[in-house]
C-alpha positions as CSV (number, residue, x, y, z in Angstrom):
1,M,25.8,-47.9,-20.8
2,N,23.8,-50.5,-19.1
3,I,25.4,-53.9,-17.2
4,G,23.0,-56.7,-17.1
5,P,23.0,-60.3,-15.6
6,F,24.4,-61.5,-19.0
7,D,26.0,-58.5,-20.9
8,V,27.0,-54.8,-21.3
9,T,25.1,-52.6,-23.7
10,M,26.4,-49.2,-25.1
11,D,24.1,-46.8,-26.6
12,F,25.9,-44.0,-28.8
13,G,24.2,-41.4,-30.2
14,Y,24.1,-37.8,-32.0
15,Q,23.0,-34.4,-30.7
16,A,22.0,-32.1,-33.8
17,P,23.3,-28.7,-33.2
18,E,19.6,-27.4,-34.2
19,A,18.5,-29.6,-31.5
20,R,20.9,-27.9,-28.9
21,R,19.9,-24.8,-29.6
22,K,16.3,-25.1,-29.7
23,A,16.4,-26.9,-26.2
24,A,18.7,-24.4,-24.7
25,A,16.2,-21.6,-25.8
26,E,13.6,-23.8,-24.6
27,G,15.7,-24.2,-20.8
28,Q,15.7,-28.0,-21.5
29,P,18.4,-30.3,-22.1
30,A,18.6,-31.7,-25.7
31,E,17.6,-35.1,-26.7
32,Y,20.2,-37.9,-28.1
33,E,19.4,-39.4,-31.2
34,R,20.3,-43.3,-30.9
35,V,22.6,-44.1,-33.5
36,V,23.8,-47.6,-32.7
37,R,23.6,-50.2,-29.8
38,I,26.4,-52.2,-28.8
39,A,26.0,-55.3,-26.7
40,M,28.4,-57.6,-25.5
41,S,29.0,-60.4,-22.9
42,H,30.9,-59.7,-19.7
43,G,34.3,-61.3,-21.0
44,H,34.0,-59.6,-24.1
45,A,33.5,-56.2,-22.6
46,K,36.4,-56.9,-20.3
47,S,38.9,-57.8,-23.1
48,M,38.1,-54.1,-25.0
49,I,39.6,-52.8,-22.1
50,P,43.2,-53.4,-23.0
51,I,42.5,-53.2,-26.6
52,L,41.2,-49.7,-26.1
53,A,43.9,-48.8,-23.8
54,G,46.5,-49.9,-26.4
55,V,44.7,-47.7,-29.2
56,I,44.8,-44.9,-27.1
57,A,48.3,-45.3,-25.8
58,K,49.3,-45.2,-29.6
59,L,47.6,-42.1,-30.3
60,E,49.3,-40.4,-27.5
61,D,52.9,-41.8,-29.0
62,E,51.8,-39.6,-32.2
63,V,50.1,-36.5,-30.8
64,G,50.9,-36.3,-27.0
65,R,48.8,-36.7,-23.5
66,I,45.3,-36.4,-24.6
67,P,43.6,-34.4,-21.7
68,T,40.6,-36.5,-19.9
69,P,39.0,-33.9,-17.2
70,G,37.9,-36.1,-14.1
71,F,40.4,-39.0,-15.4
72,E,43.4,-37.7,-13.1
73,E,42.2,-37.8,-10.1
74,K,41.0,-41.9,-10.8
75,E,44.8,-41.9,-11.6
76,K,46.0,-40.5,-8.5
77,E,43.8,-43.3,-6.2
């Protein structure tokens, strides 16, 4: 994710299992293949926060709390 003066850009990628195995054998980090890039204004990015929170809250109502390592510490602040 990158934030510039006019936009927020997010790259989403895929890491093939074969790439992970090969990289592990070579002692190197596996590379990701970029699948999609999403760019939006700061305002659009900020408006996505409550939308995503609502989707996750609905899912948690259906399946229970989703464990998120590292997130619990932020909730305590």
